[in-house]
PyMOL CGO cylinders between C-alpha atoms (Angstrom):
from pymol import cmd
from pymol.cgo import CYLINDER

trace = [
    CYLINDER, 113.04, 59.10, 126.25, 114.63, 59.90, 129.55, 0.3, 1, 1, 1, 1, 1, 1,
    CYLINDER, 114.63, 59.90, 129.55, 115.39, 63.41, 130.66, 0.3, 1, 1, 1, 1, 1, 1,
    CYLINDER, 115.39, 63.41, 130.66, 118.76, 63.97, 132.25, 0.3, 1, 1, 1, 1, 1, 1,
    CYLINDER, 118.76, 63.97, 132.25, 118.72, 66.19, 135.31, 0.3, 1, 1, 1, 1, 1, 1,
    CYLINDER, 118.72, 66.19, 135.31, 121.99, 67.98, 135.94, 0.3, 1, 1, 1, 1, 1, 1,
    CYLINDER, 121.99, 67.98, 135.94, 123.23, 68.99, 139.36, 0.3, 1, 1, 1, 1, 1, 1,
    CYLINDER, 123.23, 68.99, 139.36, 123.78, 72.71, 139.82, 0.3, 1, 1, 1, 1, 1, 1,
    CYLINDER, 123.78, 72.71, 139.82, 127.54, 72.16, 139.48, 0.3, 1, 1, 1, 1, 1, 1,
    CYLINDER, 127.54, 72.16, 139.48, 127.08, 70.17, 136.25, 0.3, 1, 1, 1, 1, 1, 1,
    CYLINDER, 127.08, 70.17, 136.25, 124.67, 72.71, 134.84, 0.3, 1, 1, 1, 1, 1, 1,
    CYLINDER, 124.67, 72.71, 134.84, 126.99, 75.62, 135.70, 0.3, 1, 1, 1, 1, 1, 1,
    CYLINDER, 126.99, 75.62, 135.70, 129.72, 73.89, 133.67, 0.3, 1, 1, 1, 1, 1, 1,
    CYLINDER, 129.72, 73.89, 133.67, 127.54, 73.41, 130.59, 0.3, 1, 1, 1, 1, 1, 1,
    CYLINDER, 127.54, 73.41, 130.59, 128.33, 75.49, 127.47, 0.3, 1, 1, 1, 1, 1, 1,
    CYLINDER, 128.33, 75.49, 127.47, 125.90, 78.40, 127.30, 0.3, 1, 1, 1, 1, 1, 1,
    CYLINDER, 125.90, 78.40, 127.30, 126.13, 78.54, 123.49, 0.3, 1, 1, 1, 1, 1, 1,
    CYLINDER, 126.13, 78.54, 123.49, 124.74, 75.01, 123.25, 0.3, 1, 1, 1, 1, 1, 1,
    CYLINDER, 124.74, 75.01, 123.25, 121.82, 75.73, 125.58, 0.3, 1, 1, 1, 1, 1, 1,
    CYLINDER, 121.82, 75.73, 125.58, 120.95, 79.10, 124.04, 0.3, 1, 1, 1, 1, 1, 1,
    CYLINDER, 120.95, 79.10, 124.04, 120.92, 77.35, 120.65, 0.3, 1, 1, 1, 1, 1, 1,
    CYLINDER, 120.92, 77.35, 120.65, 118.60, 74.63, 121.91, 0.3, 1, 1, 1, 1, 1, 1,
    CYLINDER, 118.60, 74.63, 121.91, 116.37, 77.24, 123.54, 0.3, 1, 1, 1, 1, 1, 1,
    CYLINDER, 116.37, 77.24, 123.54, 116.28, 79.33, 120.35, 0.3, 1, 1, 1, 1, 1, 1,
    CYLINDER, 116.28, 79.33, 120.35, 115.33, 76.43, 118.09, 0.3, 1, 1, 1, 1, 1, 1,
    CYLINDER, 115.33, 76.43, 118.09, 112.74, 75.08, 120.53, 0.3, 1, 1, 1, 1, 1, 1,
    CYLINDER, 112.74, 75.08, 120.53, 111.10, 78.47, 121.13, 0.3, 1, 1, 1, 1, 1, 1,
    CYLINDER, 111.10, 78.47, 121.13, 111.00, 79.37, 117.44, 0.3, 1, 1, 1, 1, 1, 1,
    CYLINDER, 111.00, 79.37, 117.44, 109.43, 76.00, 116.62, 0.3, 1, 1, 1, 1, 1, 1,
    CYLINDER, 109.43, 76.00, 116.62, 106.84, 76.49, 119.37, 0.3, 1, 1, 1, 1, 1, 1,
    CYLINDER, 106.84, 76.49, 119.37, 105.90, 80.01, 118.26, 0.3, 1, 1, 1, 1, 1, 1,
    CYLINDER, 105.90, 80.01, 118.26, 105.70, 78.92, 114.62, 0.3, 1, 1, 1, 1, 1, 1,
    CYLINDER, 105.70, 78.92, 114.62, 103.47, 75.99, 115.54, 0.3, 1, 1, 1, 1, 1, 1,
    CYLINDER, 103.47, 75.99, 115.54, 101.15, 78.32, 117.47, 0.3, 1, 1, 1, 1, 1, 1,
    CYLINDER, 101.15, 78.32, 117.47, 100.93, 80.67, 114.47, 0.3, 1, 1, 1, 1, 1, 1,
    CYLINDER, 100.93, 80.67, 114.47, 100.31, 77.72, 112.13, 0.3, 1, 1, 1, 1, 1, 1,
    CYLINDER, 100.31, 77.72, 112.13, 97.31, 76.76, 114.27, 0.3, 1, 1, 1, 1, 1, 1,
    CYLINDER, 97.31, 76.76, 114.27, 96.00, 80.27, 113.57, 0.3, 1, 1, 1, 1, 1, 1,
    CYLINDER, 96.00, 80.27, 113.57, 96.58, 79.83, 109.84, 0.3, 1, 1, 1, 1, 1, 1,
    CYLINDER, 96.58, 79.83, 109.84, 99.73, 81.93, 109.41, 0.3, 1, 1, 1, 1, 1, 1,
    CYLINDER, 99.73, 81.93, 109.41, 103.43, 81.42, 109.04, 0.3, 1, 1, 1, 1, 1, 1,
    CYLINDER, 103.43, 81.42, 109.04, 105.71, 83.54, 111.18, 0.3, 1, 1, 1, 1, 1, 1,
    CYLINDER, 105.71, 83.54, 111.18, 107.05, 85.43, 108.11, 0.3, 1, 1, 1, 1, 1, 1,
    CYLINDER, 107.05, 85.43, 108.11, 103.46, 86.23, 107.06, 0.3, 1, 1, 1, 1, 1, 1,
    CYLINDER, 103.46, 86.23, 107.06, 102.73, 87.59, 110.51, 0.3, 1, 1, 1, 1, 1, 1,
    CYLINDER, 102.73, 87.59, 110.51, 105.92, 89.66, 110.46, 0.3, 1, 1, 1, 1, 1, 1,
    CYLINDER, 105.92, 89.66, 110.46, 104.93, 91.14, 107.09, 0.3, 1, 1, 1, 1, 1, 1,
    CYLINDER, 104.93, 91.14, 107.09, 101.54, 92.16, 108.47, 0.3, 1, 1, 1, 1, 1, 1,
    CYLINDER, 101.54, 92.16, 108.47, 103.15, 93.67, 111.57, 0.3, 1, 1, 1, 1, 1, 1,
    CYLINDER, 103.15, 93.67, 111.57, 105.76, 95.59, 109.58, 0.3, 1, 1, 1, 1, 1, 1,
    CYLINDER, 105.76, 95.59, 109.58, 103.10, 97.07, 107.27, 0.3, 1, 1, 1, 1, 1, 1,
    CYLINDER, 103.10, 97.07, 107.27, 100.56, 97.98, 109.95, 0.3, 1, 1, 1, 1, 1, 1,
    CYLINDER, 100.56, 97.98, 109.95, 100.50, 101.53, 111.30, 0.3, 1, 1, 1, 1, 1, 1,
    CYLINDER, 100.50, 101.53, 111.30, 98.89, 99.91, 114.35, 0.3, 1, 1, 1, 1, 1, 1,
    CYLINDER, 98.89, 99.91, 114.35, 101.98, 97.80, 115.00, 0.3, 1, 1, 1, 1, 1, 1,
    CYLINDER, 101.98, 97.80, 115.00, 105.61, 98.10, 113.84, 0.3, 1, 1, 1, 1, 1, 1,
    CYLINDER, 105.61, 98.10, 113.84, 105.19, 100.56, 110.95, 0.3, 1, 1, 1, 1, 1, 1,
    CYLINDER, 105.19, 100.56, 110.95, 105.47, 104.17, 112.08, 0.3, 1, 1, 1, 1, 1, 1,
    CYLINDER, 105.47, 104.17, 112.08, 103.33, 105.43, 109.19, 0.3, 1, 1, 1, 1, 1, 1,
    CYLINDER, 103.33, 105.43, 109.19, 101.62, 102.46, 107.51, 0.3, 1, 1, 1, 1, 1, 1,
    CYLINDER, 101.62, 102.46, 107.51, 103.61, 103.11, 104.35, 0.3, 1, 1, 1, 1, 1, 1,
    CYLINDER, 103.61, 103.11, 104.35, 103.85, 100.28, 101.86, 0.3, 1, 1, 1, 1, 1, 1,
    CYLINDER, 103.85, 100.28, 101.86, 107.11, 98.40, 101.42, 0.3, 1, 1, 1, 1, 1, 1,
    CYLINDER, 107.11, 98.40, 101.42, 108.65, 96.22, 98.74, 0.3, 1, 1, 1, 1, 1, 1,
    CYLINDER, 108.65, 96.22, 98.74, 109.76, 92.69, 99.57, 0.3, 1, 1, 1, 1, 1, 1,
    CYLINDER, 109.76, 92.69, 99.57, 113.44, 93.77, 99.62, 0.3, 1, 1, 1, 1, 1, 1,
    CYLINDER, 113.44, 93.77, 99.62, 112.55, 96.60, 102.01, 0.3, 1, 1, 1, 1, 1, 1,
    CYLINDER, 112.55, 96.60, 102.01, 110.73, 94.13, 104.24, 0.3, 1, 1, 1, 1, 1, 1,
    CYLINDER, 110.73, 94.13, 104.24, 113.73, 91.80, 104.12, 0.3, 1, 1, 1, 1, 1, 1,
    CYLINDER, 113.73, 91.80, 104.12, 115.98, 94.63, 105.29, 0.3, 1, 1, 1, 1, 1, 1,
    CYLINDER, 115.98, 94.63, 105.29, 113.53, 95.58, 108.04, 0.3, 1, 1, 1, 1, 1, 1,
    CYLINDER, 113.53, 95.58, 108.04, 113.42, 91.97, 109.25, 0.3, 1, 1, 1, 1, 1, 1,
    CYLINDER, 113.42, 91.97, 109.25, 117.08, 91.10, 108.67, 0.3, 1, 1, 1, 1, 1, 1,
    CYLINDER, 117.08, 91.10, 108.67, 117.83, 90.50, 112.34, 0.3, 1, 1, 1, 1, 1, 1,
    CYLINDER, 117.83, 90.50, 112.34, 115.16, 87.85, 112.78, 0.3, 1, 1, 1, 1, 1, 1,
    CYLINDER, 115.16, 87.85, 112.78, 114.49, 86.21, 109.42, 0.3, 1, 1, 1, 1, 1, 1,
    CYLINDER, 114.49, 86.21, 109.42, 115.67, 82.64, 109.12, 0.3, 1, 1, 1, 1, 1, 1,
    CYLINDER, 115.67, 82.64, 109.12, 117.43, 81.23, 106.06, 0.3, 1, 1, 1, 1, 1, 1,
    CYLINDER, 117.43, 81.23, 106.06, 114.38, 79.19, 105.12, 0.3, 1, 1, 1, 1, 1, 1,
    CYLINDER, 114.38, 79.19, 105.12, 111.99, 82.15, 105.28, 0.3, 1, 1, 1, 1, 1, 1,
    CYLINDER, 111.99, 82.15, 105.28, 110.71, 83.13, 101.84, 0.3, 1, 1, 1, 1, 1, 1,
    CYLINDER, 110.71, 83.13, 101.84, 109.13, 86.58, 102.08, 0.3, 1, 1, 1, 1, 1, 1,
    CYLINDER, 109.13, 86.58, 102.08, 108.11, 86.57, 98.43, 0.3, 1, 1, 1, 1, 1, 1,
    CYLINDER, 108.11, 86.57, 98.43, 106.06, 83.39, 98.92, 0.3, 1, 1, 1, 1, 1, 1,
    CYLINDER, 106.06, 83.39, 98.92, 104.70, 84.70, 102.23, 0.3, 1, 1, 1, 1, 1, 1,
    CYLINDER, 104.70, 84.70, 102.23, 103.61, 87.95, 100.59, 0.3, 1, 1, 1, 1, 1, 1,
    CYLINDER, 103.61, 87.95, 100.59, 101.98, 86.11, 97.68, 0.3, 1, 1, 1, 1, 1, 1,
    CYLINDER, 101.98, 86.11, 97.68, 99.92, 84.04, 100.11, 0.3, 1, 1, 1, 1, 1, 1,
    CYLINDER, 99.92, 84.04, 100.11, 98.78, 87.22, 101.88, 0.3, 1, 1, 1, 1, 1, 1,
    CYLINDER, 98.78, 87.22, 101.88, 97.93, 88.83, 98.53, 0.3, 1, 1, 1, 1, 1, 1,
    CYLINDER, 97.93, 88.83, 98.53, 95.79, 85.78, 97.66, 0.3, 1, 1, 1, 1, 1, 1,
    CYLINDER, 95.79, 85.78, 97.66, 93.89, 86.23, 100.93, 0.3, 1, 1, 1, 1, 1, 1,
    CYLINDER, 93.89, 86.23, 100.93, 93.43, 89.95, 100.13, 0.3, 1, 1, 1, 1, 1, 1,
    CYLINDER, 93.43, 89.95, 100.13, 95.26, 90.83, 103.36, 0.3, 1, 1, 1, 1, 1, 1,
    CYLINDER, 95.26, 90.83, 103.36, 97.73, 92.79, 101.24, 0.3, 1, 1, 1, 1, 1, 1,
    CYLINDER, 97.73, 92.79, 101.24, 97.58, 94.74, 98.00, 0.3, 1, 1, 1, 1, 1, 1,
    CYLINDER, 97.58, 94.74, 98.00, 100.46, 95.62, 95.68, 0.3, 1, 1, 1, 1, 1, 1,
    CYLINDER, 100.46, 95.62, 95.68, 100.82, 98.93, 93.87, 0.3, 1, 1, 1, 1, 1, 1,
    CYLINDER, 100.82, 98.93, 93.87, 102.52, 99.73, 90.55, 0.3, 1, 1, 1, 1, 1, 1,
    CYLINDER, 102.52, 99.73, 90.55, 105.86, 100.20, 92.33, 0.3, 1, 1, 1, 1, 1, 1,
    CYLINDER, 105.86, 100.20, 92.33, 105.70, 96.68, 93.84, 0.3, 1, 1, 1, 1, 1, 1,
    CYLINDER, 105.70, 96.68, 93.84, 104.99, 98.09, 97.30, 0.3, 1, 1, 1, 1, 1, 1,
    CYLINDER, 104.99, 98.09, 97.30, 102.87, 95.92, 99.53, 0.3, 1, 1, 1, 1, 1, 1,
    CYLINDER, 102.87, 95.92, 99.53, 100.15, 97.55, 101.58, 0.3, 1, 1, 1, 1, 1, 1,
    CYLINDER, 100.15, 97.55, 101.58, 98.14, 95.97, 104.38, 0.3, 1, 1, 1, 1, 1, 1,
    CYLINDER, 98.14, 95.97, 104.38, 94.39, 95.94, 103.86, 0.3, 1, 1, 1, 1, 1, 1,
    CYLINDER, 94.39, 95.94, 103.86, 91.80, 96.51, 106.55, 0.3, 1, 1, 1, 1, 1, 1,
    CYLINDER, 91.80, 96.51, 106.55, 91.07, 92.79, 106.49, 0.3, 1, 1, 1, 1, 1, 1,
    CYLINDER, 91.07, 92.79, 106.49, 94.78, 92.06, 106.85, 0.3, 1, 1, 1, 1, 1, 1,
    CYLINDER, 94.78, 92.06, 106.85, 95.09, 94.44, 109.77, 0.3, 1, 1, 1, 1, 1, 1,
    CYLINDER, 95.09, 94.44, 109.77, 92.08, 92.87, 111.45, 0.3, 1, 1, 1, 1, 1, 1,
    CYLINDER, 92.08, 92.87, 111.45, 93.71, 89.43, 111.02, 0.3, 1, 1, 1, 1, 1, 1,
    CYLINDER, 93.71, 89.43, 111.02, 97.01, 90.77, 112.41, 0.3, 1, 1, 1, 1, 1, 1,
    CYLINDER, 97.01, 90.77, 112.41, 95.21, 92.15, 115.45, 0.3, 1, 1, 1, 1, 1, 1,
    CYLINDER, 95.21, 92.15, 115.45, 93.33, 88.88, 115.99, 0.3, 1, 1, 1, 1, 1, 1,
    CYLINDER, 93.33, 88.88, 115.99, 96.56, 86.88, 115.92, 0.3, 1, 1, 1, 1, 1, 1,
    CYLINDER, 96.56, 86.88, 115.92, 98.31, 89.37, 118.20, 0.3, 1, 1, 1, 1, 1, 1,
    CYLINDER, 98.31, 89.37, 118.20, 95.62, 88.81, 120.83, 0.3, 1, 1, 1, 1, 1, 1,
    CYLINDER, 95.62, 88.81, 120.83, 97.00, 85.27, 121.21, 0.3, 1, 1, 1, 1, 1, 1,
    CYLINDER, 97.00, 85.27, 121.21, 100.50, 86.53, 122.11, 0.3, 1, 1, 1, 1, 1, 1,
    CYLINDER, 100.50, 86.53, 122.11, 99.89, 86.78, 125.89, 0.3, 1, 1, 1, 1, 1, 1,
    CYLINDER, 99.89, 86.78, 125.89, 98.81, 83.13, 126.06, 0.3, 1, 1, 1, 1, 1, 1,
    CYLINDER, 98.81, 83.13, 126.06, 101.88, 82.06, 124.07, 0.3, 1, 1, 1, 1, 1, 1,
    CYLINDER, 101.88, 82.06, 124.07, 104.13, 84.11, 126.36, 0.3, 1, 1, 1, 1, 1, 1,
    CYLINDER, 104.13, 84.11, 126.36, 102.41, 82.67, 129.44, 0.3, 1, 1, 1, 1, 1, 1,
    CYLINDER, 102.41, 82.67, 129.44, 103.08, 79.12, 128.23, 0.3, 1, 1, 1, 1, 1, 1,
    CYLINDER, 103.08, 79.12, 128.23, 106.74, 79.89, 127.50, 0.3, 1, 1, 1, 1, 1, 1,
    CYLINDER, 106.74, 79.89, 127.50, 107.17, 81.58, 130.89, 0.3, 1, 1, 1, 1, 1, 1,
    CYLINDER, 107.17, 81.58, 130.89, 105.27, 78.98, 132.94, 0.3, 1, 1, 1, 1, 1, 1,
    CYLINDER, 105.27, 78.98, 132.94, 107.12, 78.38, 136.20, 0.3, 1, 1, 1, 1, 1, 1,
    CYLINDER, 107.12, 78.38, 136.20, 109.48, 81.33, 135.63, 0.3, 1, 1, 1, 1, 1, 1,
    CYLINDER, 109.48, 81.33, 135.63, 108.90, 84.46, 137.66, 0.3, 1, 1, 1, 1, 1, 1,
    CYLINDER, 108.90, 84.46, 137.66, 109.59, 87.90, 136.22, 0.3, 1, 1, 1, 1, 1, 1,
    CYLINDER, 109.59, 87.90, 136.22, 112.69, 88.38, 138.39, 0.3, 1, 1, 1, 1, 1, 1,
    CYLINDER, 112.69, 88.38, 138.39, 114.28, 85.18, 137.06, 0.3, 1, 1, 1, 1, 1, 1,
    CYLINDER, 114.28, 85.18, 137.06, 113.37, 86.17, 133.49, 0.3, 1, 1, 1, 1, 1, 1,
    CYLINDER, 113.37, 86.17, 133.49, 114.95, 89.58, 134.01, 0.3, 1, 1, 1, 1, 1, 1,
    CYLINDER, 114.95, 89.58, 134.01, 118.11, 88.01, 135.46, 0.3, 1, 1, 1, 1, 1, 1,
    CYLINDER, 118.11, 88.01, 135.46, 118.37, 85.64, 132.49, 0.3, 1, 1, 1, 1, 1, 1,
    CYLINDER, 118.37, 85.64, 132.49, 117.99, 88.54, 130.03, 0.3, 1, 1, 1, 1, 1, 1,
    CYLINDER, 117.99, 88.54, 130.03, 120.66, 90.58, 131.82, 0.3, 1, 1, 1, 1, 1, 1,
    CYLINDER, 120.66, 90.58, 131.82, 123.05, 87.62, 131.94, 0.3, 1, 1, 1, 1, 1, 1,
    CYLINDER, 123.05, 87.62, 131.94, 122.59, 86.92, 128.23, 0.3, 1, 1, 1, 1, 1, 1,
    CYLINDER, 122.59, 86.92, 128.23, 123.09, 90.58, 127.34, 0.3, 1, 1, 1, 1, 1, 1,
    CYLINDER, 123.09, 90.58, 127.34, 126.30, 90.70, 129.37, 0.3, 1, 1, 1, 1, 1, 1,
    CYLINDER, 126.30, 90.70, 129.37, 127.58, 87.54, 127.70, 0.3, 1, 1, 1, 1, 1, 1,
    CYLINDER, 127.58, 87.54, 127.70, 126.87, 89.15, 124.32, 0.3, 1, 1, 1, 1, 1, 1,
    CYLINDER, 126.87, 89.15, 124.32, 128.79, 92.29, 125.31, 0.3, 1, 1, 1, 1, 1, 1,
    CYLINDER, 128.79, 92.29, 125.31, 131.62, 90.19, 126.79, 0.3, 1, 1, 1, 1, 1, 1,
    CYLINDER, 131.62, 90.19, 126.79, 132.12, 88.53, 123.41, 0.3, 1, 1, 1, 1, 1, 1,
    CYLINDER, 132.12, 88.53, 123.41, 132.07, 91.71, 121.32, 0.3, 1, 1, 1, 1, 1, 1,
    CYLINDER, 132.07, 91.71, 121.32, 128.41, 91.80, 120.40, 0.3, 1, 1, 1, 1, 1, 1,
    CYLINDER, 128.41, 91.80, 120.40, 125.85, 94.51, 120.81, 0.3, 1, 1, 1, 1, 1, 1,
    CYLINDER, 125.85, 94.51, 120.81, 122.99, 93.83, 123.18, 0.3, 1, 1, 1, 1, 1, 1,
    CYLINDER, 122.99, 93.83, 123.18, 120.59, 96.51, 121.99, 0.3, 1, 1, 1, 1, 1, 1,
]
cmd.load_cgo(trace, "trace")
């Protein structure tokens, strides 16, 4: 397979929606592959993070699967099955479920979440290889402005 190298003029004329889509799919696949090597799916990791008082949960309160789906609505993919992901975590004893169908992270689950999270800097470093922080910041600002220019919210 040959890689096409565009001139600056050709690249500037390329449709940003195409390239952001390619970037999104490639980066998600990479992150998911890294998590799979650690024995987790990305939805499983998100569940652990959303239930941990040491991560995204402000209070460590249990949540039902529908509550988790609402909490993750901006980043879940169509193919993500939180019910199946939660069941796998229950089987590992990384979660428990109470009588109200709320899922709670266990100490073992929180330890696993923390262990996986320690790999995040290496994953970020690989993704950002050859890109300095100033260029990354410029790219983020440009994308946010394009979102605002087209009626979106760049929060």
